[in-house]
C-alpha positions, 0 to 999 in steps of 0.5 A: 619527512619533506613536506608536500606543498599544494601551491596554494596560500589560504588566508589565515583568519582570526578568530574575530573573522571566523566568528563573522564568518560562521555568522554570516553563513547562519544569517544566509540560511536563516534568510533563506529559511525566512524567505520560504513560501512555507515559512508561514505553514506551521511546523511540527518538529524544529524549524530552523535551518540544520536543526530540521533534520533532527525533525526529519530524524523524529519522524523517521522514528515516530511519525505517528507522534509527530502526525497526532499532534500536528492534527491536534493543533493544526487544520495544515502543518509541515513536518521535515524530511531529509530532503524536504518539507511534506505538508499535510493536511488534517481531517475529513474537510481537508482531506476532502478539498485536497483529493477535488484538486484537478491532476494539472493543479496537484498531481497524484502522478508526480507525486507517485513518481518521487514517492516510489521512484516510479521511473527506476521501480515499476517501469517507464511505461506508466504501469499504474495507469494500465492496471488501474484500468484492468483491475478497476474495469473487467477484474472488478466486473468479472469477480462473480466468476473468478470467486470460485477460482479464488476459493479453490487456490484458497484451499490448495494454498493452505494445504500446501504453506499451512498443511496439518492434521485434525490431531496437531498444531502446525505453527508457521511465521504469520506475516510470511504464510499469509503473504505466500498465500495471497501472492498465490490466490492473487496471482490465480486471478492474474495469471491463472494456472499453473503460474500460480503454483510456480514456486519460482514466480511466487517468491519473485513477485513476493520478493519484487516489493522488497527491491522496490522500497530498497531501490527507491529508498536509496534513490530518495537519498541522493540528489535529483542530478545523479538519480538517472546515473545511479537509478539505471544501474539498480538491478532488483526490480529490472531482474524481477521482471526477467524472471517473471518474463522467463516464466510468463514469456511464451505464454504472452507472445502467443496470446499476442500473436492471436490477437494481432493475428485474429483480433482482440474478439477471437473464438476460444481467446482466454480471458483472464486478467493477463489477456486484459493487460496485453491487450491493453499493452497492444493498444498502447505500445503496438504491435512491436516483439517486447514483452517489457510492458506487460511484464511492468504491469504484471509486476506492479499489479502484484506490488500493489496488491500482494503487500496491502491484503497480505498485511490486512490479513495478518493484522486481522488474524492477529486481532482475532486471536487476542480476541477469540470472543470473536470466532464463533459470531464470525464463524457462524456467518461464514456457515449461514452464509456459505449454506445459502450461496455457496462459495460464492461472491454472493457469500463474502458479500453477505459476510457483513460482520467480516467486512467490519472487522476488516475495515476496523482492523485497517482503519487502526491499521493502514498500510502507512501513515500518509495516503492522498500523495500530491504534488502541487504543479502551480501555487494554490490556495486552500479554503483556510488560506493556506499558500502551497507553492509549486512543487511542495509535497502534500498529503492527507493522514490516514492516523489523523483522521482515524484516530478522531475522537470527533468521528469514531467514538473511542477512536484507539479502541478496536470494535470490530462490528462497529460498522456492521452495526451502523450497517444493519439499521439500515439508512442513508449512511448504510452503504458507506460503512462497507470495506471497500468504500472510501470517504473522507474519514476513512482513507486507507485507499486513498479517496476520490478517482485516484483512489485504490481500484483493487480495493473491490477484489481485495476485500472479497479476497481477504473475507473469502480467506478468512472464511476457509480458516474459520470453517476449517482450522482453529487458530491461535497465537503460538505464544498466546496473550495480546495482540503482537505489536506493530513495527512502525518505520517512518510512515510505514506500518508493518504488521509484527513479522515475528509472532507466529500463528498455530493453526489445526484442522477442525473435525468438521471442516467445510473445505 
């Protein structure tokens, strides 16, 4: 076969010249590494050029170990990711300092744009801001009037998803069942009947979280200049919003028409989350025909609400089944509160033991090892002298904080009434023990002005679900024994997705 000439003559290098070239390249990489402003921050994992990629791989497999190692040695340290360094602050003092920085210095919005690739996942109209306003405002204020509907949907969803009888055990996949139930109950508050029972809508909002994670994982692996090209061609999240629009669109359009024609305070106006979102969208986008903004907010709200609450619910049930001695005190508390207050928010608020049970479960099993995501918008200097250059991602660690023996006695042990015992003594510290309360030493919801605005709703929702289970079912793990182990992927903490729960209706049910 004849040889093919490229017309390009490559220089012939001697072994000595090749060694010199390699040395020069490595020297350049070393010089760039030494001159990086982050170089002086201690590193967990290899920090040398190229070797740092091993640290990024280790972080994917053992984020918990790396974070605990860093917190045991340093106030501030860094961890290698595949595309940048992540600076981590450890301990309540540094957590509080991080959350106090103003947005123009340390931006939560810019950090979330990077972490979730929001332009290509959640939408372009800042749906988080509208969701935060509607959830933290009217949804939270009107929880007392919403709770009867929430409880009604809890009963209906258990009948449809778990079912069963007083004579037989029904086995369900724990995480899947709790996700479907939480999705229905959440959407009873978000979009109401009949939409919260529409199987296509529920399947879509449950799948939306997976769509977001797929999209953002792909985009975080490619260079920034390619993201606009690739991001707008990844179809999953936009397709999900179109499916939501096909179900909700007629109702959204009719409510918009009424607001435009009669104003926002017309007689007979539906007073629910969907209406509040439409009203905010009108303020933001004007009187155009598009409902894209509303669909972005509804999908983003579901993404934020369903994943966290279903995980919390599953973690708590795993503990309950692994430690059945706590069933009776929790059941007795629920019976007493409902006897006095009925199925109301007042009853749920009075369930201090259940509140503590969930808070302790979330202390040990937050949604992720990291929280308080911030991006440095200008150079800053922390109180300990650490310099953070512009563009750096800075986070706090839930795991490093929550497993500190300086903050929690027997920190690695699950003590279900850890917080209610303190709360029952009264005093200035009592209110800080509530499940929904954030503090520098309890940060699964974040902390400060960017803390999760839905935590009041989430706390009431999961406690109501737990009370319903305790009063209407016996429950146990299919396999029995110890609590099913979590699954860890990078910073994410996932309740065991394979374990199954068994339910049997109680003879003295309180439906």
